[in-house]
C-alpha positions in Angstrom: 12.4 0.4 -27.5 12.6 -2.5 -29.8 13.3 -5.9 -28.4 14.2 -8.9 -30.6 14.1 -12.2 -28.7 15.8 -15.3 -30.0 14.3 -18.4 -28.4 13.3 -22.0 -29.0 9.9 -23.4 -28.2 11.3 -26.4 -26.3 13.8 -24.4 -24.3 12.6 -24.1 -20.7 14.7 -21.1 -20.0 13.1 -19.4 -22.9 9.7 -20.2 -21.4 10.8 -18.7 -18.1 12.6 -15.8 -19.8 9.4 -14.8 -21.7 7.4 -14.7 -18.5 10.0 -12.6 -16.8 10.2 -10.2 -19.8 6.5 -9.7 -19.8 6.5 -8.9 -16.1 9.4 -6.4 -16.6 7.6 -4.7 -19.5 4.6 -3.9 -17.4 6.8 -1.5 -15.5 8.5 0.1 -18.5 7.3 3.5 -19.6 7.1 4.4 -23.3 6.4 2.3 -26.4 8.0 -1.1 -26.6 7.8 -3.6 -29.5 8.8 -7.2 -29.0 9.5 -9.7 -31.8 10.3 -13.3 -31.2 12.9 -14.8 -33.5 13.6 -18.4 -34.3 16.5 -20.4 -32.9 16.9 -24.2 -32.7 18.8 -25.8 -29.9 19.0 -28.8 -32.1 18.3 -29.0 -35.8 18.5 -32.8 -35.8 15.4 -34.5 -37.2 13.2 -36.5 -34.7 12.0 -39.5 -36.7 9.5 -40.6 -34.0 8.0 -39.0 -30.9 9.8 -40.1 -27.8 9.5 -39.0 -24.1 12.0 -36.2 -23.6 13.3 -37.8 -20.5 14.4 -40.8 -22.5 16.1 -38.7 -25.1 17.9 -36.6 -22.5 19.0 -39.6 -20.5 20.8 -41.0 -23.6 22.6 -37.6 -24.1 23.4 -36.5 -20.5 24.6 -39.5 -18.6 21.5 -41.4 -17.5 18.2 -40.8 -15.8 19.5 -39.7 -12.4 21.4 -36.8 -13.8 18.5 -35.8 -16.0 16.0 -35.9 -13.1 18.2 -33.6 -11.1 18.5 -31.1 -14.0 14.8 -31.1 -14.8 13.8 -30.8 -11.1 15.8 -27.5 -10.9 14.2 -25.9 -14.0 10.7 -27.2 -13.1 11.0 -25.5 -9.7 12.2 -22.3 -11.3 9.3 -22.3 -13.7 6.8 -22.9 -10.9 8.2 -19.8 -9.2 7.1 -17.8 -12.2 3.6 -19.4 -12.3 4.5 -21.8 -15.2 3.8 -25.5 -15.3 6.4 -27.9 -16.7 5.5 -31.6 -16.7 8.5 -33.5 -18.0 6.8 -36.8 -17.5 4.5 -35.8 -20.4 6.9 -33.8 -22.6 7.8 -35.2 -26.1 11.1 -34.5 -27.9 10.5 -32.7 -31.1 12.3 -30.8 -33.9 10.9 -27.2 -33.6 11.3 -25.9 -37.2 7.6 -26.3 -38.1 6.6 -24.7 -34.8 8.7 -21.7 -35.6 7.0 -21.5 -39.0 3.6 -21.5 -37.3 4.7 -18.7 -34.9 5.8 -16.6 -37.9 2.5 -17.3 -39.6 0.6 -16.2 -36.5 2.7 -13.0 -36.4 1.1 -12.0 -39.7 -2.2 -12.0 -37.9 -0.7 -10.1 -34.9 -0.9 -13.3 -32.7 2.8 -14.1 -32.5 3.2 -14.0 -28.7 -0.1 -15.8 -28.3 1.0 -18.6 -30.6 4.3 -19.0 -28.8 2.5 -19.1 -25.5 0.2 -21.8 -26.7 3.0 -23.9 -28.2 5.0 -23.7 -25.0 2.1 -24.8 -22.9 1.4 -27.6 -25.3 4.9 -28.8 -25.1 5.7 -28.3 -21.4 2.4 -28.9 -19.8 0.1 -30.9 -22.1 2.4 -33.5 -23.7 1.7 -32.4 -27.3 4.1 -33.5 -29.9 5.0 -30.1 -31.4 6.8 -31.8 -34.2 3.5 -33.1 -35.5 1.9 -30.8 -38.1 -1.7 -31.8 -37.4 -1.1 -31.4 -33.6 0.3 -27.9 -33.8 -2.4 -26.8 -36.3 -4.9 -27.8 -33.6 -2.9 -25.7 -31.1 -3.4 -22.7 -33.5 -7.1 -23.5 -33.6 -7.2 -23.5 -29.8 -6.3 -19.7 -29.8 -8.9 -18.9 -32.3 -6.8 -19.1 -35.5 -8.0 -21.2 -38.5 -6.6 -24.7 -37.9 -7.2 -25.7 -41.5 -5.3 -22.7 -42.8 -2.5 -23.4 -40.3 -2.2 -27.0 -41.5 -2.2 -25.9 -45.1 0.6 -23.4 -44.3 2.6 -26.1 -42.5 2.3 -28.6 -45.3 3.7 -26.1 -47.8 7.2 -24.6 -47.8 5.8 -21.1 -46.9 7.8 -19.4 -44.2 10.9 -21.6 -44.4 13.1 -18.8 -45.7 12.1 -16.5 -42.9 13.0 -19.1 -40.2 16.4 -19.8 -41.9 17.1 -16.1 -42.0 16.4 -15.8 -38.2 18.8 -18.7 -37.5 21.5 -17.3 -39.8 21.1 -13.8 -38.2 21.6 -15.4 -34.8 24.7 -17.0 -36.0 26.0 -13.7 -37.4 25.3 -11.9 -34.1 27.2 -14.6 -32.2 24.1 -15.9 -30.4 24.9 -19.4 -29.2 22.4 -19.8 -26.3 18.8 -18.7 -25.7 17.0 -16.8 -24.7 18.9 -13.8 -26.0 17.3 -10.3 -26.0 18.7 -7.8 -28.4 17.5 -4.3 -27.6 17.5 -1.5 -30.2 19.7 -3.6 -32.5 22.8 -3.2 -30.4 22.5 -4.3 -26.7 22.5 -8.1 -26.2 21.2 -9.6 -23.0 21.7 -13.4 -23.0 20.0 -15.6 -20.5 16.7 -15.8 -18.5 17.4 -12.8 -16.3 15.1 -12.1 -13.4 12.6 -9.3 -13.8 14.5 -6.8 -11.7 17.7 -7.4 -13.7 15.8 -6.9 -17.0 14.2 -3.7 -15.7 17.6 -2.3 -14.6 19.1 -3.2 -18.0 16.2 -1.5 -19.9 16.5 1.6 -17.7 20.3 1.8 -18.4 19.7 1.4 -22.2 17.1 4.2 -22.1 19.5 6.5 -20.3 22.3 5.7 -22.8 20.0 6.2 -25.8 18.7 9.5 -24.4 22.2 10.7 -23.8 23.3 9.8 -27.3 20.2 11.5 -28.8 21.2 14.7 -27.0 24.7 14.8 -28.5 
């Protein structure tokens, strides 16, 4: 089974969805490959690091509404063993972070890099729009921080990220996470582990039936 996951680093539901996917895959028999693909909830530049609560309050009707929204997703994350600290989180454009994830994939560390960047953003208050900061995150998982920074300062990997984003558009993906299984079954949303397992089992049945025709 091949699973392509479109997600964004600053998307809390992607953070939750990844954890649920990993739990589901522990119960799936057979070979499964998972590839994380780039998506940006917002491509707008972020000229200076600002607290994410401040940015969201300006967009979504004030601090009270934002506190209610964030409390819900924080509680949901905690139920999956994930920490989200929105008092520390910094708003950031994620294009560079996606380039770093793609760079780590060449070294078979894609999922690890995504994990580290999500923790850096959601729990540690790291500005993941800062090239030096995310190069240090790469170093924290044993990759070469100097090489990571050199990569980020170049244009390397830009085309690949744009291709991911364009492919998402072509597939009609407008929200994340979206899981695309075997190139033809789309599962949008951070489904719970049981739902994902049921979906994977149904897809396996369909593919087996088709193979027998």
